[in-house]
N, C-alpha and C positions, 0 to 999 in steps of 0.2 A: 445468430445474434450476439451482440456484445454489449455489456453494461459495465460502466465504470463509476466508482464512488470515491470522491476526493477525501482528503484528510481533514482533521479537526482544525477549525479556524479559518478555513479557505474562503469562507464568505467574505472576509476582509482582506484577502491577499491582493496585491497588485499584479500587473501582468509580468513584472520581473520574476515572480514566483510561479504564477499560473502558467506561464509559457514553458517553464522547465520541468514541471512535475511529470513523473513517468506515466501516470494515468492519463494525462492529456496527451503526451507524446504518442502513447499507444492508440488512444482514441482517434488522434489525428491521422495516423499512418494506416490503421486497419481498413480493409475493404469489406469487412463483415457488416451486414445489415440485417435488421435495424440496429443502430448504434445509439446508445443512450448514455448520457453523462449527467451525474448528480453532483452538485457542490456538496462539500462535507458539512458536518455538524458545527454548531458553535462550540466555544470552549467548554461551556457547562454540559453540552450533550443533551440538553432537554428537548432538542428538536430531532434527536436521533431516531425515535420511534416513527416519526413522519417520514423521514428519509427511507427507512426500512420497509415501511408499508407501501409507499409509492414505488420503490425499486422492485418489491415483490410483484406488484400488479404489472409493472412493465415487463418483468421476467416472464410471467404467465402468459401475457398477451403476445409476446414475441418468440416463445419457445419452440413454435412450429418451424422456425427458420434456423436449422442447425448449421454448424455446431453452436453450443451454448458456452459462452465465455464470460467470466466475471473477473473484473480487475479492481483492486482497491489498495489504497495507501492508509496507513496508520489505523484510526478508528474506522475509516471507510472499508478497510480490508476485513476487519472484524464483522462489519455489517454484511459484507459479501458472504462470509461464512454462515451467518444467521439466515440470510434469505435463501442460501443453498440448503440449509437444514430444513427450512419450511417447505421448500419446493418439492423435496423428496425424490423427484425424478432425476435421471443422470445429468450431472453438470460435466461437460467435456473438459474444460480447463478452468482452473482458478489461479489467478496471478495476484500475488500479494507482495507488498512492500512494507515491511516492519509492522505487522498487524498487532494492534494493541486493543484491549477490550474497553476498560475504563468507563463503563456504562452502568449506572446505579439502578435504572428503572427497567432494564431488560437483561435477563440472564443470557449473555452471549456465550456461544460455545467456545470451549478451550481447545478442542481437537477439530481438525479438518473433517467435516461430515463425510460419512461413508458413501454418500451418492456422487462424490466428486471423483472423476476418473483420473485426472492429472492435476497436480498442484505444484507451483513453483513459488518459493518464498525467500525473498531477500531480507535478511535480518541484521540489525545493527550489532556490533560487538560491544557488549556492556563495558569492556575495558576502555572504550573511547569516552566514557563518562557522561554521554548525552542522555538526558531524560532518564536518569538511573532508576527513577520511581515508576517508569512505565514497564509494566510486566507484559511480555509478549504472549500472544496466543497463536495457535496454528503451528506449533513446534512439532506435533505428532499427529497421526491420523487415526481415525476410529477404525478404519478397515485396512488390512495389509494389501488389499487389492488396489488401493489408490497408489498410482505412480507418483512418488513424492520426492521433489528435489529441493534442498534448501542449502543456503550458504550464509556465513556470517561475514560482515564487512566493517572495517574499522573507520567509523565516521559518525556524524551526528544523525539523529533521527531524520532530520530534513534531508541530509545528504543521500540516505538510503531511498528516500522518496523522490529524489531528483533535484532538490533545492538546497544545494551546498552553500555554505557560508563559513565565516570565521566563528566557529562554535565557541572556541575558548574565550573570545571577547564578547560575542553577541548573545549568547544563550545564558539566560539567568538561571541560577540554581542554588541550592543550599550547599554551602562549602563546609558546613560543620561535619566533623567526622571523616574528612577525606582519608582514604587509605593510601599508603605508599605503593606505587606501581612496581612490580617486579618485571625483569626482562621476559621471563617465560612463565605466564600465569595461566596454565591450562585448566586449572580447577576453578578459575574465576573467583578466587577468594579475595583479591585486592581490587575491588571495583571502585573507582573514584566517584565522588559525588558532584563533580564539576567537569564539563567537557574539556578535553585536552587537544582536540584537533584544530589546527589553524586553517585558513582558507585554502591553501595548497593541498593539505592533506584531505580536507573535506571534498575538494573537487576531485581528487584521486579516487576517493570512496565512490562518488557518483559515477565516475568513468568505469570503475571496476564492476559496480552493479550492472550497469548497461551492457558491458562486454559479456558478463556472465548470463544475463537474462535473455538477450536478443536471440541467441541461437535457439532456445526453447520455443520462443514465440513464433519464429519462422518454421521450425520443424513441425509444430502442431497446429499450424494454420491460423494463428491469432493475427499474424502479420503476413503479407504476401509480397512477392518481389524481393527487393533487397533495400529496404529503407534504413537509413542510418540511425543508430541509436543515439547519436549525438545531435541531431536536428531538433530544435525546439518547436513547440506548437505555436500557432498564430495567436494574436491577442484574443483574450476571451471576451466575448460580447454577449454571452448568454445570461441566464437567470442565476442569481445568487440566493434565491429563496429556497429554503430547506425543503426537500421533497419535490421540487419542480424539475421535470425531466427536460434536459437539453438534448435535442435531436441533432446527431451529426449526420450531415447530408453528404 
């Protein structure tokens, strides 16, 4: 079985964005069944508990159909960590794109739960300046037994999730206290508070994420055959209600 949870604010996204997200691309291409897709939480996140509760029920109902795969973006990725933690039984593959917690009513896990066998996490490089106030989770694992691969990509939070844009012009942020970027800032000391990537750079970030992630998905059975990582999903015609399961046929 496979279960995907989209990122924050996706209830209001048009198809220009929903067609491009990596969660939907994976859900569209996978042959694993049952396949369930949940739209993400509102910006406030006050419907996050509903999404997690319904996703957990879906996971338990379909878990007899192995392998078990969870896929999430942004806050939806953190939700996948939480339902994995609740489930306790082995999760074969956890796929995350820039997981962030940002949830006040639920204490989401900071580490990849120990029952996850394999985790692949694409993370935005904070030096790109996008959503500098978003703190990532899922950067380390509870168990050394978890096969963990992660990589950092220079682009916006959206680009890491598949929805690249001109972040420098379109992403609002607090410009106060901007730091001066250095050529080589390996200690991440000079992190700007405003996105710096243009459309071309953000597009490259999305391309790099897909090129890095897809071989893992193919190797571990999340995807089958040889689907292109650059093909978009079809127009979304499912439910945008938080917690409502969209069945992929």
